[in-house]
C-alpha positions in Angstrom: 0.0 0.0 0.0 1.5 3.3 -1.0 0.5 6.8 -1.6 1.8 10.1 -2.6 1.0 13.6 -1.5 2.5 17.0 -1.5 1.8 20.2 0.3 -0.6 22.5 -1.5 0.7 25.9 -2.4 -2.3 27.2 -4.3 -4.1 28.3 -1.1 -1.2 29.8 0.7 2.2 29.3 2.1 2.3 25.9 3.8 3.5 25.7 7.4 3.6 22.3 9.2 3.0 21.8 12.9 5.5 19.2 14.1 6.0 17.9 17.6 5.8 14.9 20.0 2.4 13.4 20.8 0.5 15.3 23.6 2.5 18.5 23.2 -0.6 20.6 22.3 -0.3 20.6 18.5 -4.1 20.3 18.0 -4.8 23.0 20.5 -2.4 25.3 18.7 -3.9 24.3 15.3 -7.3 25.4 16.5 -5.9 28.6 17.9 -4.3 29.5 14.6 -7.0 28.4 12.2 -10.3 28.6 14.2 -13.1 27.2 12.0 -11.2 27.5 8.8 -10.2 23.8 8.7 -10.4 20.9 6.3 -10.4 17.3 7.5 -9.6 14.3 5.4 -7.2 11.3 5.2 -3.6 11.2 4.1 -3.7 9.6 0.6 -3.8 5.8 0.6 -4.0 5.4 4.3 -6.7 6.0 7.0 -4.8 8.5 9.2 -6.6 11.7 9.6 -5.1 14.8 7.8 -6.1 18.2 9.1 -5.2 21.5 7.4 -6.5 25.0 8.0 -5.8 28.6 7.1 -5.0 32.0 8.7 -4.1 35.4 7.3 -1.4 37.5 8.9 -0.8 40.8 7.2 -0.7 40.3 3.5 0.2 36.6 3.7 -2.2 33.6 3.6 -0.8 30.7 5.6 -1.9 27.1 5.2 -1.3 25.1 8.4 -0.8 21.4 8.2 -1.2 19.4 11.4 1.2 16.5 11.1 0.8 13.4 13.3 2.9 13.3 16.4 6.5 12.0 16.2 9.4 11.7 18.6 12.2 11.9 16.1 12.9 12.8 12.5 14.4 10.1 10.2 14.5 11.0 6.6 14.0 7.3 5.5 11.2 6.8 8.0 12.7 3.5 9.2 12.6 4.4 12.9 8.9 5.0 12.9 6.9 2.8 15.2 3.5 3.6 13.6 2.1 4.8 10.4 1.4 8.2 12.0 5.1 8.7 12.7 6.0 7.5 9.2 3.7 10.0 7.6 5.1 12.9 9.6 8.8 11.8 9.0 8.4 11.2 5.3 6.4 14.4 4.8 9.3 16.4 6.3 11.9 14.4 4.3 10.2 15.0 1.0 9.5 18.7 1.1 11.7 21.8 0.9 9.0 24.5 0.6 7.3 24.1 4.0 8.2 26.1 7.1 8.0 24.3 10.4 6.4 25.3 13.7 8.0 22.9 16.1 5.7 22.6 19.1 7.5 21.6 22.3 5.9 20.9 25.7 7.4 23.3 28.1 7.0 20.9 31.0 9.0 18.2 29.1 11.5 20.5 27.3 14.3 17.9 27.1 12.2 15.3 25.3 10.9 17.8 22.7 14.3 19.4 22.0 15.7 16.2 20.5 13.3 16.5 17.6 14.0 20.2 17.4 17.7 19.6 16.8 17.0 17.1 14.1 14.7 19.5 12.3 17.3 22.3 12.4 20.1 19.9 11.3 18.0 19.1 8.2 18.1 22.7 7.2 14.3 23.2 7.6 13.1 26.7 8.4 12.0 26.3 12.0 10.2 28.3 14.6 10.1 26.7 18.1 6.8 27.2 19.9 7.3 26.3 23.6 3.7 25.5 24.5 2.0 25.0 27.9 4.1 27.6 29.7 1.4 27.7 32.4 2.1 24.0 33.2 5.8 24.7 33.3 5.2 27.6 35.7 3.2 25.3 38.0 6.1 22.9 37.9 8.6 25.6 38.9 10.3 25.7 35.5 11.5 29.1 34.2 12.6 29.0 30.6 14.9 31.6 29.1 13.5 31.8 25.6 16.1 34.3 24.5 19.0 32.1 25.6 17.4 29.1 24.0 16.8 30.9 20.7 20.5 32.0 20.7 21.7 28.5 21.3 19.4 26.9 18.6 19.9 29.7 16.0 16.2 30.0 15.4 13.2 31.9 16.8 11.7 30.6 20.1 8.3 31.8 21.2 6.7 30.9 24.5 2.9 30.4 24.2 -0.1 29.0 26.0 -2.2 27.8 23.0 -5.3 27.0 25.1 -5.5 30.7 26.2 -4.4 32.2 22.8 -1.4 33.7 24.7 1.6 34.4 22.4 -0.2 33.5 19.2 0.4 36.9 17.6 4.1 36.8 18.4 4.2 33.3 16.9 2.6 34.5 13.7 5.2 37.3 13.4 8.0 34.7 13.9 6.6 32.5 11.2 6.6 35.5 8.8 10.1 36.3 9.7 11.4 32.7 9.2 9.7 32.6 5.8 11.5 35.8 4.7 14.8 35.0 6.4 15.4 31.3 7.0 18.0 30.6 9.8 21.2 28.8 9.3 21.4 25.1 10.0 23.2 23.5 13.0 26.1 21.2 12.2 25.0 17.6 12.2 25.7 15.6 15.4 27.7 12.4 14.9 25.5 10.2 17.0 22.2 10.2 18.9 24.2 10.2 22.2 25.9 13.5 21.2 22.5 15.0 20.4 21.1 13.9 23.7 24.1 15.4 25.5 23.6 18.7 23.7 19.9 18.7 24.7 20.9 18.2 28.4 23.3 21.1 28.1 20.6 23.3 26.6 18.2 22.5 29.4 20.9 23.3 32.0 21.7 26.6 30.4 18.2 27.8 29.6 16.0 26.4 32.3 15.9 27.4 36.0 14.1 25.0 38.3 12.7 26.2 41.6 11.3 23.8 44.3 7.5 23.3 44.2 5.0 21.4 46.3 3.4 18.3 44.8 1.9 19.3 41.5 -1.8 19.1 40.8 -1.1 16.2 38.3 0.7 14.2 41.0 -2.1 14.9 43.5 -4.8 13.7 41.1 -2.8 10.7 40.0 -2.5 9.5 43.6 -6.2 8.7 43.3 -6.7 8.1 39.6 -3.8 5.6 39.3 -4.1 4.1 42.8 -3.9 0.3 42.6 -7.3 0.0 44.4 -9.1 3.1 43.1 -7.9 3.2 39.5 -10.3 0.7 38.0 -13.4 2.0 39.9 -12.5 5.6 38.8 -12.1 4.4 35.2 -15.5 2.6 35.3 -17.1 5.8 36.7 -15.5 7.9 33.9 -16.8 5.4 31.2 -20.2 5.4 32.8 -20.4 9.2 32.7 -19.1 9.2 29.1 -21.7 6.6 28.1 -24.5 8.4 29.9 -23.6 11.7 28.3 -23.0 10.4 24.8 -25.7 7.8 24.5 -28.5 8.7 26.9 -28.2 12.5 26.8 -27.5 12.5 23.1 -30.4 10.1 22.4 -32.8 12.5 24.0 -32.3 14.7 20.9 -32.5 11.9 18.3 -36.3 12.1 18.0 -36.0 15.9 17.3 -33.5 15.2 14.4 -35.6 12.3 13.2 -38.9 14.1 13.1 -37.5 17.3 11.7 -35.7 15.2 9.1 -39.0 13.7 8.1 -40.6 17.1 7.7 -37.7 18.8 6.0 -36.2 16.1 3.8 -38.9 13.4 3.3 -42.6 14.3 3.7 -42.2 18.1 3.0 -40.4 17.5 -0.3 -42.8 14.6 -1.1 -45.9 16.7 -0.7 -44.3 19.5 -2.7 -43.4 17.3 -5.5 -46.8 15.5 -5.6 -48.5 18.9 -5.7 -46.6 20.0 -8.8 -47.0 16.6 -10.5 -43.6 15.0 -10.3 -43.7 11.4 -11.4 -43.9 8.8 -8.6 -40.5 7.3 -9.4 -38.8 10.6 -9.1 -40.7 11.5 -5.9 -39.7 8.2 -4.4 -36.0 8.7 -5.4 -35.7 12.2 -4.1 -38.0 12.0 -1.0 -37.6 8.5 0.2 -34.1 7.8 -1.2 -32.1 11.0 -0.9 -34.3 12.6 1.8 -34.4 9.3 3.8 -30.6 9.0 3.6 -30.1 12.6 4.9 -32.7 12.0 7.6 -30.9 8.8 8.7 -27.5 10.6 8.9 -29.1 13.4 10.9 -30.3 11.0 13.6 -26.7 10.2 14.4 -25.7 13.8 14.9 -26.7 14.2 18.6 -25.1 11.0 19.8 -21.9 11.4 17.8 -21.7 15.1 18.7 -22.0 14.3 22.4 -19.5 11.4 22.1 -16.9 13.7 20.5 -17.5 16.4 23.0 -17.0 13.9 25.9 -14.0 12.3 24.3 -12.4 15.7 23.5 -12.8 16.6 27.2 -11.2 13.3 28.3 -8.4 13.7 25.8 -7.6 17.3 26.4 -7.7 16.9 30.2 -5.1 14.1 30.0 -7.2 11.3 31.3 -7.4 9.2 28.2 -3.7 8.5 28.4 -4.2 7.1 31.9 -6.9 4.7 30.5 -4.2 2.9 28.5 -2.3 2.4 31.7 -5.2 1.2 33.8 -6.7 -1.5 31.5 -3.6 -2.2 29.3 -2.9 -5.5 30.9 -6.3 -7.0 30.1 -6.5 -5.6 26.6 -2.9 -6.7 25.8 -4.1 -10.3 25.6 -6.0 -9.3 22.5 -3.0 -7.3 21.2 -4.7 -4.0 21.9 -3.9 -1.0 24.0 -6.0 -0.1 27.0 -7.5 2.9 25.2 -9.4 0.4 22.9 -11.7 -0.3 25.8 -13.3 3.1 25.4 -14.7 2.6 21.8 -16.0 -0.8 22.8 -17.9 0.6 25.8 -19.4 3.2 23.5 -20.5 0.4 21.1 -23.1 -0.8 23.6 -24.9 2.4 23.0 -24.3 2.8 19.2 -21.8 1.2 16.9 -21.4 4.3 14.7 -19.7 6.5 17.3 -17.8 3.5 18.6 -16.1 3.1 15.2 -15.4 6.8 15.0 -14.0 6.8 18.5 -11.2 4.5 17.3 -9.5 7.7 16.0 -8.2 8.1 19.6 -5.9 5.1 19.0 -2.4 5.9 17.9 -1.6 2.8 15.8 -3.4 1.5 12.6 -3.4 -2.2 13.8 -5.3 -1.1 17.0 -7.8 0.9 15.0 -8.6 -2.0 12.7 -8.9 -4.6 15.4 -11.1 -2.4 17.5 -13.3 -1.5 14.6 -13.8 -5.1 13.7 -14.8 -5.8 17.3 -17.1 -2.8 17.8 -20.2 -4.0 15.7 -20.5 -7.0 18.0 -21.1 -4.8 21.0 -24.9 -5.1 21.1 -26.2 -1.6 20.5 -29.3 0.0 21.9 -31.1 -0.4 18.5 -30.8 -4.2 18.8 -32.3 -4.0 22.2 -35.7 -2.9 20.7 -35.8 -6.2 18.8 -34.8 -8.2 21.9 -37.6 -6.6 23.9 -40.2 -7.4 21.3 -39.2 -11.1 21.2 -38.8 -11.3 24.9 -42.5 -10.2 25.3 -43.6 -12.8 22.7 -41.5 -15.8 23.7 -39.7 -15.2 27.0 -42.2 -13.5 29.3 -40.6 -14.8 32.5 -36.8 -14.8 31.8 -36.5 -12.1 29.1 -33.7 -10.2 30.8 -31.6 -13.4 31.1 -32.0 -13.9 27.4 -31.0 -10.3 26.6 -28.0 -10.5 29.0 -26.9 -13.8 27.3 -27.0 -12.1 23.9 -24.8 -9.2 25.2 -22.2 -11.8 26.4 -22.3 -13.7 23.2 -21.6 -10.5 21.3 -18.6 -9.8 23.4 -17.3 -13.4 22.9 -17.7 -13.2 19.2 -15.9 -9.8 19.2 -12.9 -11.3 21.0 -12.9 -14.3 18.7 -13.0 -12.1 15.6 -10.1 -9.9 16.9 -8.0 -13.0 17.5 -8.7 -14.4 14.1 -8.0 -11.1 12.3 -4.8 -10.6 14.2 -3.7 -14.1 13.5 -4.5 -14.4 9.8 -5.0 -11.0 8.2 -2.7 -8.5 9.9 1.0 -8.6 9.1 1.8 -6.4 12.1 5.1 -4.9 12.7 5.8 -4.5 16.5 7.4 -1.4 17.7 8.4 0.0 21.0 5.4 0.8 23.2 5.8 4.3 24.8 3.2 5.3 27.4 3.2 9.0 28.1 1.2 10.5 30.9 0.7 14.2 30.1 -0.1 16.8 32.8 -3.7 17.4 33.5 -5.4 20.4 31.9 -8.7 22.0 32.2 -9.9 22.1 28.5 -11.3 25.4 27.2 -14.8 25.6 25.9 -13.6 27.1 22.6 -11.2 24.2 22.0 -13.8 21.6 22.9 -16.4 23.1 20.6 -13.9 23.5 17.7 -12.6 20.0 18.0 -16.1 18.5 18.3 -17.4 20.5 15.3 -14.5 19.4 13.1 -15.0 15.7 14.0 -18.8 16.0 13.6 -18.4 17.7 10.2 -16.0 15.0 9.1 -18.7 12.4 9.9 -21.5 14.2 8.1 -19.4 15.0 5.0 -17.4 11.8 4.7 -19.3 8.9 6.1 -22.7 10.6 5.3 -22.1 10.3 1.6 -21.7 6.5 1.8 -24.7 6.2 4.1 -27.0 8.2 1.8 -25.9 6.2 -1.3 -26.8 2.9 0.3 -30.1 4.2 1.8 -31.2 5.5 -1.6 -31.0 2.0 -3.0 -32.7 0.3 -0.1 -35.5 2.9 0.2 -36.2 2.9 -3.5 -36.4 -0.9 -3.5 -38.6 -0.8 -0.5 -40.9 1.8 -2.1 -41.1 0.2 -5.5 -44.0 -2.3 -6.0 -44.0 -5.4 -8.1 -46.7 -3.7 -10.2 -44.5 -0.7 -11.0 -46.0 1.6 -8.5 -44.2 3.5 -5.7 -45.1 4.2 -2.1 -45.3 0.6 -1.0 -42.9 0.7 2.0 -43.1 -2.2 4.3 -46.1 -3.8 2.5 -46.6 -7.1 0.8 -46.6 -5.3 -2.6 -43.1 -3.9 -2.2 -40.2 -5.2 -4.3 -38.2 -5.7 -1.1 -41.0 -8.0 0.3 -40.9 -10.0 -3.0 -37.2 -10.5 -2.6 -37.8 -11.5 1.0 -40.3 -14.1 0.0 -38.0 -15.5 -2.7 -35.0 -16.0 -0.4 -36.7 -17.1 2.8 -35.9 -20.7 2.0 -32.2 -19.8 2.6 -33.2 -19.1 6.2 -35.2 -22.3 6.7 -32.3 -24.1 8.4 -32.4 -21.4 11.2 -36.1 -21.8 11.7 -37.9 -19.5 9.2 -40.7 -21.1 7.3 -41.7 -19.8 3.8 -44.9 -18.4 5.4 -42.8 -16.3 7.8 -41.3 -14.2 5.0 -41.9 -10.9 7.0 -39.0 -12.0 9.3 -36.7 -12.2 6.2 -37.8 -8.7 5.2 -37.1 -7.5 8.7 -33.5 -8.8 8.3 -33.2 -6.7 5.1 -34.6 -3.5 6.6 -32.4 -4.0 9.6 -29.6 -3.0 7.4 -31.0 0.5 7.5 -30.9 0.5 11.3 -31.6 -2.4 13.6 -34.6 -0.7 15.3 -36.3 -0.7 11.9 -36.8 -4.5 12.2 -39.5 -3.9 14.8 -41.4 -1.4 12.6 -41.1 -3.8 9.6 -42.5 -6.8 11.5 -45.3 -4.7 12.9 -46.2 -3.4 9.5 -46.2 -6.8 7.8 -47.7 -8.9 10.6 -50.4 -6.4 11.4 -51.1 -4.2 8.3 -52.8 -0.9 8.9 -54.9 1.4 6.8 -53.1 4.3 5.2 -53.0 7.2 7.7 -53.4 9.8 4.9 -51.1 12.8 4.3 -48.4 13.5 6.8 -49.2 16.5 9.0 -46.1 18.7 8.7 -47.1 21.1 11.4 -47.8 18.2 13.8 -44.4 16.7 12.9 -42.6 19.9 13.9 -44.7 20.2 17.1 -43.9 16.6 18.0 -40.2 17.2 17.3 -39.9 20.0 19.8 -42.1 18.2 22.4 -39.8 15.1 22.2 -36.8 16.7 23.7 -38.2 17.5 27.2 -40.2 14.3 27.2 -37.0 12.3 26.5 -35.0 14.2 29.0 -37.5 13.4 31.7 -36.7 9.7 31.4 -32.9 10.2 31.9 -33.3 9.5 35.6 -34.6 6.0 35.0 -31.4 5.2 33.1 -29.0 6.1 35.9 -29.0 2.5 37.3 -29.7 0.9 34.0 -27.7 2.8 31.3 -28.1 0.0 28.7 -31.8 -0.2 29.2 -31.7 -4.0 29.8 -34.5 -3.9 32.4 -37.5 -4.7 30.1 -40.1 -4.5 32.9 -42.9 -7.0 33.1 -42.7 -8.8 29.7 -45.7 -11.0 30.6 -48.1 -8.0 30.2 -48.5 -8.2 26.4 -50.7 -5.2 26.1 -48.5 -2.9 28.1 -45.4 -4.1 26.2 -47.1 -3.6 22.8 -48.0 0.0 23.8 -44.5 0.7 25.1 -43.0 -0.6 21.8 -45.7 1.4 19.7 -46.8 -1.8 17.9 -50.1 -3.7 17.5 -51.0 -6.4 20.0 -51.7 -8.6 17.0 -48.0 -8.4 16.0 -47.0 -10.3 19.1 -49.5 -13.1 18.3 -48.3 -13.2 14.7 -44.7 -13.6 16.0 -45.7 -16.5 18.2 -47.5 -18.2 15.3 -44.7 -17.5 12.8 -41.6 -18.7 14.7 -40.8 -22.3 15.8 -41.1 -21.6 19.5 -38.5 -20.2 21.8 -35.6 -21.9 20.0 -36.6 -20.4 16.7 -37.0 -17.0 18.3 -33.6 -17.2 20.0 -31.9 -18.3 16.7 -33.4 -15.2 15.0 -32.2 -12.9 17.8 -28.8 -14.5 17.5 -28.8 -13.7 13.8 -29.9 -10.1 14.5 -27.1 -9.7 17.0 -24.3 -11.0 14.8 -25.2 -10.2 11.1 -23.8 -7.3 9.2 -23.9 -3.9 10.9 -26.3 -1.2 9.8 -25.6 0.9 6.8 -24.3 3.8 8.9 -21.8 1.6 10.6 -20.6 0.0 7.4 -20.3 3.5 5.9 -18.2 4.7 8.8 -16.0 1.6 8.7 -15.4 2.3 5.0 -14.4 5.8 5.6 -12.3 5.1 8.7 -10.3 2.0 7.7 -11.0 1.4 4.1 -13.2 -0.6 1.7 -11.5 -4.0 2.2 -12.2 -3.9 5.9 -15.8 -2.7 5.4 -16.5 -5.7 3.0 -14.7 -8.1 5.4 -16.7 -6.9 8.4 -20.0 -7.3 6.5 -19.1 -10.7 5.0 -17.5 -12.1 8.1 -20.5 -11.1 10.3 -22.9 -12.7 7.8 -21.0 -16.0 7.9 -20.8 -16.0 11.7 -24.4 -15.1 12.1 -25.8 -17.7 9.8 -23.6 -20.5 11.1 -24.4 -19.6 14.7 -28.2 -19.3 14.1 -28.4 -22.6 12.2 -26.3 -24.5 14.7 -28.3 -23.2 17.7 -31.6 -23.9 16.1 -30.8 -27.4 14.8 -29.0 -28.6 17.9 -31.3 -26.7 20.3 -34.4 -28.7 19.4 -35.4 -27.4 16.0 -34.5 -30.7 14.3 -36.4 -33.9 15.2 -33.2 -35.7 16.1 -29.4 -35.4 16.3 -28.9 -37.1 13.0 -31.2 -34.8 11.2 -29.5 -31.8 12.8 -26.1 -33.1 11.7 -27.2 -33.3 8.1 -27.9 -29.6 8.2 -25.2 -28.3 10.6 -22.2 -30.1 9.1 -22.7 -28.7 5.5 -23.5 -25.2 6.8 -20.3 -25.2 8.9 -18.3 -26.6 6.0 -19.6 -23.8 3.7 -18.8 -21.3 6.5 -15.3 -22.6 6.8 -14.8 -22.3 3.0 -16.2 -18.8 3.1 -13.8 -18.0 5.9 -10.9 -19.5 4.0 -11.9 -17.4 1.0 -11.9 -14.2 3.0 -8.5 -15.1 4.5 -7.1 -15.9 1.1 -8.4 -12.6 -0.3 -6.9 -10.7 2.5 -3.5 -12.3 2.2 -3.4 -11.8 -1.6 -3.8 -8.1 -0.9 -0.8 -8.3 1.4 -2.5 -6.1 4.0 0.2 -4.2 5.9 -0.6 -2.0 8.8 2.7 -0.1 8.6 2.7 0.7 4.8 5.3 2.5 2.9 3.9 6.0 2.4 5.8 7.9 -0.3 5.2 11.7 0.1 6.7 13.8 -2.5 
């Protein structure tokens, strides 16, 4: 896997931000560029690339935020991750970019090693000594004038989080662009360079005694051997509550307003002016439905990014890797991978996007492959319906078992992918615990906005494209008409009837074709399965034209109503408590379905074992279109296809095996005649996926050529 890229000069003079991880580069990037930012990926790889602009005097400056790196090797062979390799090869293959070398003032010695390498390479450098407020609290007094004289380049002391020193830094950048400084003579060895760094610190830094720092005081509790894990669980609980439950309170607003603005409003307008039915279906249900679906993820993902940004900027996320690293290491993952997986229990889409916090590409891929098996809240709506119909006395135990099965399959998938598909290069693991900071509101909002915009613009395109296809097929009737969503006349229902025999080994009879259609519509979003089954099992008369004014009113009324229920989730954040599932009428009312649907379910499925096999399939089969779209944008098309195909194989094999061996077959011999061929085909499919992956020679530390 290779790629090429070069700095753009059409938009302005390029200036790159270079520094160690956790030195405050992103904070400085936001301080310099504000909202004038562009987010994408470096060509050929899935590492995020951020660039932005600012104007100073008559000069337009393009700022490129490079991934963090500890050293500069022109060949890139010392890089321990793709992030470092991108940064190093970018610097090695450009001679037209000025450098703002961001150095953590409280860890000056570590940052100056990279500084010396940049100056030795004859790059125009301005040193931005960041987080001077932290250095002051640590009793460090840095003589910037002496340091600039020793290095032979401009040195500016800043506090990026407060915008202190930013104007002076911009002046220094203008000066270095006009008058590049002379290079230092090359050091003969790394040891000589380290010795020079030590001498610089002795000459330019004065240390005064201080009491125990705030960071040390907090870490006495946060990293305490007995308190660390409970504190971590509390932090994850609060993140989950904020991102999933608080964010979910606004989903109905986005959903209902999306229907009004992008689906029903345009539909009624187009019908009034005589648009053909096929065009109305394409624009309103296809394009509009796709935009509406993307919109429903905005509150949850926005809250997630806001919460993660707070934990990252405060310095706590780095501690997470330390706290749970031992447990996650058995899967070949860092402790920070635990955070996206926890988020996955609320929604898989933000879970996949949360993998951006991981530093290494192998970790992002493994965690992304695991995330869809964390049973999300949307699947819980399906579990609740079937618990009411088939498990009225032990529904919660069944639901809890499904959650555990999902975790087990996630672990198995990670082990298989790591063993067969990832040619991983192992580097030195460096765990850095930065000082604690109180994030600024401006920084949090900017960072959240950029990440959220990236989801809407990048992943949203893929989601809308797939939703257009699914919605049009669902709307189109076998008689050529449109507007047949979730009815027997729809083309999707016809497809469901045709392929239902494929699902017979897991307990679906040809007469129970609505369950097959539910599997298809579950690809939109898993909660849609319930609506599909309700519509097909208990058809209703048309409700007439959609009332747009009522839709807007319902949207605004939904927010306070949903927020009122937050208190009930404090002790049950996953919502596993289903209540009294034996009260069919109350459960049907709570799920907004017809009572007849529950009776139809009981008649259509082969008892409890048939229902459980179906739930197992819903748990394990391919993620919803939004999750697949995000996987595609985050780690590439191969992994999106692999995730979908692998999950289908696992889901089908598991559902068939459970149904046949759990009593669905009349005897063990009959079960074996079905299970053995299915497992054999699953093994062949698995082998095909592995062979495909190996032929592609997937490498997680690719050679990235940047010209």
